[in-house]
C-alpha positions as CSV (number, residue, x, y, z in Angstrom):
1,M,67.3,-7.1,-100.3
2,K,67.6,-10.3,-98.3
3,P,67.2,-13.6,-100.1
4,Y,63.9,-15.2,-99.5
5,S,65.4,-18.2,-97.6
6,T,66.4,-15.8,-94.7
7,V,62.8,-14.9,-94.0
8,Y,60.6,-17.9,-94.8
9,R,61.8,-20.1,-91.9
10,P,60.6,-17.7,-89.2
11,L,57.5,-16.9,-91.3
12,L,56.6,-20.6,-91.4
13,L,57.3,-21.0,-87.7
14,R,55.0,-18.1,-86.9
15,A,52.3,-19.8,-89.1
16,L,52.7,-23.1,-87.2
17,K,52.5,-21.3,-83.9
18,S,49.4,-19.4,-85.0
19,A,47.7,-22.6,-86.2
20,W,48.5,-24.4,-82.9
21,Q,47.2,-21.5,-80.8
22,H,43.8,-21.4,-82.6
23,K,42.8,-25.0,-81.7
24,M,39.2,-23.8,-81.4
25,L,39.2,-23.0,-85.1
26,W,40.3,-26.4,-86.3
27,V,36.8,-27.6,-86.9
28,F,35.9,-24.4,-88.7
29,A,39.1,-24.7,-90.7
30,F,38.1,-28.2,-91.7
31,L,34.9,-26.8,-93.1
32,A,36.8,-24.0,-94.9
33,G,39.1,-26.5,-96.4
34,I,36.2,-28.0,-98.4
35,I,36.4,-25.0,-100.8
36,Q,40.0,-23.8,-100.3
37,T,42.8,-25.6,-98.5
38,G,45.5,-23.0,-99.1
39,A,47.8,-25.7,-100.4
40,I,48.0,-24.4,-103.9
41,T,50.5,-26.8,-105.4
42,N,48.6,-29.8,-103.9
43,D,45.4,-28.6,-105.6
44,V,47.2,-28.2,-108.9
45,L,48.7,-31.7,-108.7
46,R,45.3,-33.2,-107.9
47,L,43.9,-31.6,-111.0
48,T,46.6,-32.9,-113.3
49,P,45.6,-36.7,-113.4
50,K,42.0,-35.7,-114.2
51,I,43.0,-34.1,-117.5
52,G,44.5,-37.2,-119.0
53,G,42.3,-39.7,-117.2
54,Q,38.9,-38.4,-118.3
55,A,38.8,-39.4,-122.0
56,L,35.5,-38.4,-123.5
57,S,33.9,-41.2,-125.5
58,W,30.4,-42.6,-126.3
59,A,31.1,-45.3,-123.6
60,T,31.8,-42.8,-120.9
61,L,28.8,-40.7,-122.0
62,R,26.5,-43.7,-121.9
63,A,27.8,-44.7,-118.5
64,S,27.2,-41.2,-117.2
65,F,23.6,-41.4,-118.7
66,E,23.0,-44.8,-117.0
67,T,24.3,-43.4,-113.7
68,F,21.9,-40.4,-114.1
69,T,19.0,-42.7,-115.0
70,F,19.7,-44.8,-111.8
71,R,19.8,-41.7,-109.7
72,E,16.6,-40.4,-111.3
73,N,14.9,-43.7,-110.5
74,F,16.2,-43.6,-107.0
75,F,14.9,-40.0,-106.6
76,H,11.4,-41.0,-107.8
77,A,11.4,-44.1,-105.6
78,F,12.4,-42.0,-102.5
79,F,10.4,-38.9,-103.0
80,G,7.5,-40.1,-105.1
81,N,6.4,-39.2,-108.7
82,S,4.0,-36.4,-108.0
83,E,4.9,-32.8,-109.0
84,Q,4.3,-31.5,-105.5
85,Q,6.6,-34.0,-103.9
86,T,9.3,-33.2,-106.5
87,I,9.0,-29.5,-105.9
88,T,9.2,-30.0,-102.1
89,A,12.3,-32.2,-102.5
90,I,14.0,-29.6,-104.7
91,V,13.2,-26.7,-102.4
92,A,14.4,-28.7,-99.4
93,A,17.7,-29.6,-101.2
94,T,18.2,-26.0,-102.2
95,V,17.6,-24.8,-98.6
96,C,20.1,-27.4,-97.3
97,A,22.7,-26.4,-99.9
98,V,22.3,-22.7,-99.1
99,L,22.6,-23.3,-95.3
100,L,25.7,-25.5,-95.9
101,A,27.2,-22.8,-98.1
102,I,26.6,-20.2,-95.4
103,I,28.2,-22.4,-92.7
104,I,31.3,-23.1,-94.8
105,L,31.7,-19.5,-95.9
106,T,31.2,-18.3,-92.3
107,A,33.9,-20.8,-91.2
108,Q,36.3,-19.6,-93.9
109,H,35.8,-15.9,-93.0
110,L,36.2,-16.6,-89.3
111,V,39.4,-18.5,-89.8
112,L,40.9,-16.0,-92.2
113,L,40.0,-13.1,-89.9
114,H,41.5,-14.7,-86.8
115,I,44.7,-15.6,-88.7
116,H,45.0,-12.1,-90.1
117,R,44.7,-10.5,-86.7
118,T,47.3,-12.8,-85.3
119,A,49.7,-11.9,-88.2
120,K,49.0,-8.2,-87.5
121,K,49.5,-8.9,-83.8
122,K,46.1,-7.4,-83.1
123,K,44.0,-8.1,-80.0
124,Q,41.4,-10.8,-80.7
125,P,38.0,-9.6,-79.7
126,G,36.7,-13.1,-78.9
127,F,35.2,-15.9,-80.9
128,W,31.5,-14.9,-80.5
129,V,32.1,-11.2,-81.0
130,T,34.0,-12.1,-84.3
131,L,31.2,-14.4,-85.3
132,R,28.5,-11.7,-84.8
133,S,30.6,-9.2,-86.8
134,I,30.3,-11.3,-90.0
135,R,27.8,-9.9,-92.4
136,G,26.1,-11.1,-95.6
137,A,28.3,-8.8,-97.6
138,H,31.4,-10.6,-96.3
139,L,30.0,-14.0,-97.2
140,S,28.8,-12.9,-100.7
141,R,32.4,-11.7,-101.5
142,L,33.9,-15.0,-100.3
143,F,31.2,-16.9,-102.3
144,A,32.1,-14.9,-105.5
145,V,35.8,-15.6,-105.1
146,N,35.4,-19.3,-104.5
147,A,32.7,-19.7,-107.2
148,L,34.8,-17.9,-109.8
149,S,37.9,-20.0,-108.9
150,R,36.0,-23.3,-109.1
151,L,34.2,-22.3,-112.3
152,S,37.6,-21.3,-113.9
153,L,39.2,-24.6,-112.9
154,A,36.2,-26.6,-114.2
155,I,36.4,-24.8,-117.6
156,L,40.2,-25.3,-117.7
157,L,39.8,-29.0,-116.9
158,L,37.1,-29.4,-119.6
159,L,39.2,-27.6,-122.2
160,G,42.2,-29.8,-121.3
161,V,40.2,-33.0,-121.5
162,L,38.7,-32.0,-124.9
163,A,42.1,-31.0,-126.3
164,I,43.7,-34.3,-125.3
165,R,40.8,-36.3,-126.5
166,N,40.9,-34.5,-129.9
167,L,44.6,-35.2,-130.1
168,M,44.1,-38.9,-129.4
169,L,41.7,-39.1,-132.3
170,C,43.4,-36.9,-134.9
171,T,47.2,-37.3,-134.4
172,P,49.8,-40.1,-134.4
173,A,51.1,-41.4,-131.1
174,F,54.4,-39.5,-131.1
175,V,52.7,-36.2,-132.1
176,H,50.1,-36.8,-129.4
177,L,52.8,-37.3,-126.8
178,Y,54.5,-33.9,-127.4
179,A,51.3,-32.0,-128.0
180,S,49.9,-33.4,-124.7
181,L,53.1,-32.2,-123.0
182,G,52.5,-28.7,-124.5
183,I,48.9,-28.8,-123.2
184,Y,50.0,-29.6,-119.7
185,L,52.6,-26.8,-119.9
186,I,49.8,-24.4,-120.5
187,I,47.2,-25.8,-118.1
188,I,49.4,-26.4,-115.1
189,P,50.7,-22.8,-114.8
190,T,47.2,-21.5,-115.5
191,A,45.7,-23.7,-112.7
192,F,48.5,-22.5,-110.4
193,A,47.7,-18.9,-111.2
194,I,44.0,-19.4,-110.6
195,N,44.6,-21.1,-107.2
196,A,47.1,-18.4,-106.2
197,L,44.8,-15.6,-107.3
198,S,41.9,-17.2,-105.3
199,M,44.0,-17.4,-102.1
200,L,45.4,-13.9,-102.4
201,T,42.0,-12.4,-103.2
202,L,40.4,-14.1,-100.2
203,L,43.1,-12.6,-98.0
204,H,42.6,-9.1,-99.4
205,V,38.8,-9.4,-99.0
206,V,39.1,-10.4,-95.4
207,R,42.2,-8.3,-94.4
208,E,41.1,-5.0,-95.9
209,N,37.4,-5.6,-96.4
210,D,37.8,-4.8,-100.1
211,D,35.1,-5.5,-102.6
212,L,35.7,-8.2,-105.2
213,H,37.0,-5.9,-107.9
214,H,39.7,-4.2,-105.8
215,A,40.7,-7.4,-104.0
216,L,41.1,-9.2,-107.4
217,Q,43.0,-6.2,-108.8
218,K,45.4,-6.2,-105.8
219,A,45.9,-9.9,-105.9
220,T,46.6,-9.8,-109.7
221,T,49.2,-7.0,-109.2
222,F,50.8,-8.9,-106.4
223,L,51.0,-12.2,-108.4
224,H,52.4,-10.4,-111.4
225,K,55.1,-8.7,-109.4
226,H,56.0,-11.6,-107.1
227,W,55.0,-14.7,-109.1
228,L,58.4,-16.4,-108.5
229,A,58.2,-15.9,-104.8
230,V,54.6,-17.2,-104.7
231,L,55.6,-20.3,-106.7
232,E,58.6,-20.9,-104.5
233,F,56.5,-20.5,-101.3
234,S,53.8,-22.7,-102.7
235,I,56.2,-25.5,-103.4
236,T,57.7,-25.1,-99.9
237,L,54.2,-25.5,-98.4
238,F,53.7,-28.6,-100.6
239,F,56.7,-30.4,-99.1
240,I,55.6,-29.3,-95.5
241,N,52.1,-30.7,-96.2
242,F,53.6,-33.9,-97.6
243,I,55.7,-34.4,-94.5
244,F,52.8,-33.8,-92.1
245,S,50.7,-36.2,-94.2
246,L,53.3,-38.9,-93.6
247,F,53.0,-38.3,-89.8
248,L,49.2,-38.5,-90.2
249,L,49.4,-41.9,-91.9
250,A,51.8,-43.2,-89.3
251,A,49.6,-41.9,-86.4
252,A,46.5,-43.4,-88.1
253,Y,48.2,-46.7,-88.5
254,L,49.2,-46.8,-84.8
255,L,45.7,-45.8,-83.7
256,A,44.2,-48.6,-85.8
257,L,46.6,-51.1,-84.3
258,V,45.7,-50.0,-80.8
259,F,42.0,-50.2,-81.4
260,L,42.2,-53.6,-83.1
261,T,44.1,-54.9,-80.1
262,L,41.5,-53.5,-77.8
263,S,38.8,-55.1,-79.9
264,A,40.5,-58.4,-79.7
265,L,40.8,-58.1,-76.0
266,A,37.2,-57.1,-75.6
267,A,35.9,-59.9,-77.8
268,S,33.8,-61.5,-75.0
269,T,30.5,-60.3,-76.5
270,I,29.4,-58.9,-79.8
271,V,28.0,-55.8,-78.1
272,T,31.4,-55.0,-76.6
273,V,33.2,-55.5,-79.9
274,L,30.7,-53.2,-81.7
275,L,31.0,-50.5,-79.1
276,T,34.8,-50.6,-79.2
277,L,34.7,-50.4,-83.0
278,L,32.3,-47.5,-83.0
279,A,34.3,-45.6,-80.4
280,S,37.5,-46.3,-82.3
281,S,36.0,-45.2,-85.6
282,F,34.7,-42.0,-84.0
283,I,38.1,-41.2,-82.5
284,I,40.0,-41.8,-85.8
285,L,37.5,-39.7,-87.7
286,L,37.8,-36.9,-85.1
287,F,41.6,-37.2,-85.4
288,F,41.4,-36.8,-89.2
289,V,39.1,-33.8,-88.9
290,L,41.3,-32.0,-86.4
291,F,44.4,-32.8,-88.3
292,D,42.9,-31.5,-91.6
293,G,41.7,-28.4,-89.7
294,F,45.1,-27.8,-88.3
295,M,46.7,-28.1,-91.8
296,V,44.2,-25.7,-93.3
297,S,44.8,-23.2,-90.5
298,F,48.5,-23.5,-91.0
299,N,48.2,-22.9,-94.8
300,Y,46.0,-19.9,-94.3
301,A,48.3,-18.5,-91.6
302,A,51.4,-19.1,-93.9
303,W,49.8,-17.1,-96.7
304,S,48.7,-14.4,-94.4
305,E,52.2,-14.1,-92.9
306,F,53.7,-14.2,-96.4
307,L,51.4,-11.4,-97.6
308,E,52.1,-9.4,-94.4
309,R,55.9,-9.8,-94.9
310,F,55.8,-8.7,-98.5
311,D,53.7,-5.6,-97.7
312,K,56.4,-4.5,-95.3
313,L,59.5,-5.2,-97.4
314,P,59.8,-7.4,-100.5
315,V,62.6,-9.9,-100.7
316,H,64.4,-11.7,-103.4
317,P,63.1,-15.3,-104.0
318,R,65.7,-17.9,-103.1
319,S,65.8,-19.3,-106.7
320,E,66.6,-15.9,-108.1
321,H,69.3,-15.4,-105.5
322,V,70.9,-18.8,-106.4
323,A,70.7,-18.0,-110.1
324,K,72.5,-14.6,-109.6
325,H,75.1,-16.3,-107.5
326,L,75.8,-19.0,-110.1
327,I,76.0,-16.3,-112.9
328,R,78.6,-14.3,-110.8
329,R,80.6,-17.5,-110.2
330,L,80.6,-18.5,-113.8
331,S,81.4,-15.0,-115.1
332,S,84.3,-14.7,-112.6
333,R,86.1,-17.7,-114.1
């Protein structure tokens, strides 16, 4: 078998090309990224500070209650205190939430389907034809995968917070340090497995139109068999996302300088300044949305290409190849 490093470069290049070709999907990919970005390692690293930073205490509980009380008062002030108005507001909020969920899940299915067809080198039937082909069964499967993933991560986060909080109260400082490290060593791999399973299950649901049970079963088997390659690939995507984020910050900084200069030059009237600021804010926001959509498309395409490559011919992970090479070098001495 070839080492993984000999195939991942063309794989990532194909993913970049696929994401760039599907510019029309960037807005939909931005919506899909609300529930799954495809950047597994990034999501795990964002979860880690929350475990140690959310210490449960009476003070935090009281602050949460005060925040809830404020929101409740705001709710009554805005919608009124009558039972009919409250029911109407709840129904309206539920309808809006359902519509938003349908839009996001439709966007996710649309992006994954287009990406999959590109990886398979299939002919694209067209945007509107693909959109009309999406059914409620497709969305319900995607909803189940995303909901189970988020619920599992929420439970994992809660357990981590409770465990560390209990250690802070019941153990000496030096014991707490090592015990907390042990908790992180359990939670981080578990969070990685949950995110990886979620991404792989989504791909199986869309690629092969599997039901939830079979898609999860295939994803679990794949992760169990190729966990090292999945980890290596996820870390590689993390560094690529990090590099692209640096470009985003640099571009945003340059745009801000340009628009501030234009605002200073157009400072003849307040109306002109306000219009310039509004236009610049809209352009910067649009730039961020499109960039985020491109990155989500790239991550989805990368995982699709990765799964497609392993379905054809598995390869050795680069780290495994290096380890075997070092063992041979050491044993030959």
